[in-house]
N, C-alpha and C positions, 0 to 999 in steps of 0.2 A: 681518824677514817674521813675518807673523802666524802662530802655529803651528795647522794645522788639529786638530779635533776629530773625534768621531763625529757631533757634530752638524752638521757641514756637510757631510752625504751623507744622502742619501734609506736611509731604513728596508731599503729593499729592496736598496739597493747593498751594505751592509752584510752583509745577509744572501745574498747572492752570494758576497761576498769570504770569508763563513764556508766557505761550501760548495767554495769553488777550495782555499783554504788545506788544507782537510782531504780533500783530493782527490775530492770531490763533482762538481765541475765542471771543466772543461779550462779553460786559456787561452784559447782562441780561442771557450768558450761562456761565459764570464765575459764577454768583451768584449762579445759580441755582446747578451747579456743585458743589462750595466751601458749600452751606449749606450741604450737605449729609456727609462732614467731619468734619462741626462746634459741639465744645465741651462747654460745660459751659453758656449756653443761647447763647452763638455766632450765627450770621446768614453770610451766604454769604454776605451780603452787609456789614456787620461790620467788615467781615474779609479783605474785598476789601478797606474799607477805614484806616485799620492799615498799612496796605501791601504799600496804597498809601506814595510819600513821601511827606516831610515836608522841605521845606528852610526858617524853622524860624531862624537856627542858622549856617550862612554861616562860614568858618573857617576865612576867609580871609573877611573883609568890605568891601564893594563899595567904603566906602569914605578912605579906608586907607591911610595916610598922605607917606607910603612908596613906595607906588605907582602915578604911572600916567597912567590913564584909559580914553579912551574913543570909539567911534566908528568911523568906518572908511568906507564910502562908495565907491563902486568902479562898473565901466560898466559890465552887466553879457556879455560872450563873444558868451552867445547861444541866444540871443533875450527874454532874462528874466528881463529883464531891469536892475535895479540898485541891486546890491547886498550888504549888509554888515555884518561887522563880529565887533567883540569886541577885540580890542588892547589895551596890558599891558605891561609897563616895568617898570623894577625900579625905581622910581624918580631921584636917584642920581648916577644912570648908565654915569662911563666916557668911552668912546669910543664905539665901535661897540661891538653887541652883539650876541650870538647866539641866532637862532630863531626857535620857534615850532608852528607849525599849528597844532591847537586842534580840533577834529571832534567829533560833539556831537552826543550823541544817536537820536533813531527813535521820540523825540519829539524837537528837532530845541534848537535854543540858549537858555535853560531855565537855571533860577538861580544856578543852582548845576556847570553848564558847565561853566558858569561867575567866579564862585568860582574856580573851578579848574585851568583855566586861571589867576587868581589872584594868586593862590600857585605855578605858576610854574615861574609867573614872580618874585616872591619875591625871586626864587631859582636863580635868574639871567638872566634870559632867554625875549627877546621879544617875546611877544604870541600873537598870531592873533586865534580869534576864530569862523571864520564865521556861518553865520545864514542859515541854507538851506531852512527855510520855509520864508525869507525873499520876496521873489517873490509874495509869497500868504500870505503878511500883516504881516509876522513873528510871532515868540514863541507867543501865543495868551494869555499865563496866565494860562493855562490850560490844562493840560497834557492830557485828554483826547480827547480836542479838537486839542491839537496838535498832534496827534497819527492819527486824524482823516484827517488833512489837510498833514502831510506828506505821507499819501497813494495819494493823489493827484499831487505830485510833478512829473515831467517828470524826470525819474532817469540817461537818458543819460545825460540831460541838466544839471541836479545834479554834477553829477561826472565831466563835464568839468568843472562846475561853481569851484568845488575844486582844480581843476587841476589850475585854473586862479588865487586862492587864494594863492598856493603856490607861484606864481610867482610874486606876489604882495607882498607876504612878502620876499621872496628872494632878492627883487631891493629895500625893504624899506630903508631910509637912514641912521637908528639905527642898520640894521642888519649886522652882519659877513658874509655874505654870504653863510652861510651854514644853513639848515633849515632841521629841522625833523619832525616829525609827531607823534602825540599822538591821539587815539578814543578810545571808548567804546563802545562795543556793534556795532551798525551801523557805528559807527565809527570806530571800530577798522576791519569791514569788509571793510571801504574806505582806512582806513592807508595802509593795505594790497594791495589794488588797486592802489594807488597812489605810492606803491612802484613797481610796476608791470610798472607804465605808466613812471618814473622821474628820469629818467639815474642819475641825481645829486643829488637825494635825500641824506641825510647824514647819516638818521637813520629813521626807525619806529620801535614803540610801540604800535601794538593792544591789545587791554584789549577783552578779550571774544568776538572776532570776526568772521565775517565768512572768511574761506577760499577762496582766488582767485583761478581761473583753475589751474589745474597741467601745462596744456602746456602755461602758461602765467609766472609761476615761474622762468622761464631762465632769465627774462628779470630783474630780481630782482637783481639791483647791491647796495642797500643798505641795510649795518647789521639792523636785527630785532631782539627784544624782545619782547617776545609773553606770556603774561600773561592769561592764561585760570584757571576756577574754576573746583575745582574737582569734583563739581555734577553738573555739565553742560553736558550730554549728546550728549545735541544736537551739541554743538558747537565742542566737543571732537570727535563727532564721524566721521569731515570730517580732524581730527590733521595727521592720518598714510599717508592717502593719499597728503597729504603737506607738511610734514617731507620726504617723499619719495622724493616728488619734490626737496625738498630744499638740499638733502643731492648730488641727482643726478648733480645738477647745480652747485654745490660747494660754496651755498649761505651761507654766515655765519648768524649764529642764534644762541639765546640763547631762549629755551622754559620753562616755571616755571609752574608748575600747583600746586594750593594751596587745600590739602587736606578738605576735608570736607565744603568745603562753596561753596555759589550760585552765577552763573550768576548775575554781578550787583555787586560784592562783596565790589568795589573800591567805591560804590556811598553810601555816607555815610546819605543821607537823606531818605533812605529807612529800613527796617529791615534787609532787605539780606546783608546789611552791613557786614562786619567782619572785626573790627578794627585789629590786629595782622596784617590777611594777604595784606589788604592795605596799612597800614605803611609799610611791608616789599618791596609789589609792587611799593608804589612810590619812596621807598630809590632808588630801582635797578633802577626804570625807570631814575629819577634825574640822578645820578653817570653814565648810558648808554648814556643819551643825552650830560653831561659836555664831555665825553669821544670822543663823535664821532663828535661833534660839536664847538669843539676849535679850534680857527683856532692855525696853527703851528708857 
């Protein structure tokens, strides 16, 4: 079966889907609005079904023998009780490893983010992906339910929990003491936030994430690698002010905009995935992390 891509959908449908994914549009309103753009017998409901993620074919299997993977629980500093994350490292690693914190989208630690975590581990990193939804029971196995749960989080507490996760990872016995962060969508915004809050952060790689307030940018000490989608007007609208603040602060950064691709282009479980852009962004990310997380 031919895999659907963003080009198989009307731009208006993709815009509606982006609003739906980010809680700006209800399921009912998406279906009603998307139906107006449906062709060839499609309906709003069928469009939503085809745009939804499929986790059937991870790039790296959960039981890949090249990896050592498991879940790590640790106390929440904000009274959320216990937190949990997915910790993965190369099985044959010798010596201490550069460490990467992975921050998920606004659905918690779903199978795609676990796959991303394994991919980075295969590239030679100790990788930790916390589940922000764990205080509410964890990723529920359903993307719609996950989004509903996500809206119930106290974001001040969640941000503090990600700060704690960075410290847990940095102090891990297998880590070399240098930590980078990679985040996607919500996680991209969190990567930007962590860069403003952790002076010792070694690198930050936000994929299509919200920018921090300009007043906080001078606090960024880590080099940034920013990936954005050419068709992502919502995120790109904030870039000029962010770039001006980065330049004024003398922050080291690289910014890549991938022409003609959609928000979420790195997520290979949905039709918004763009293989060429994702592969290029991934290689740039791995090279960047290796450069900045290696010990001298």
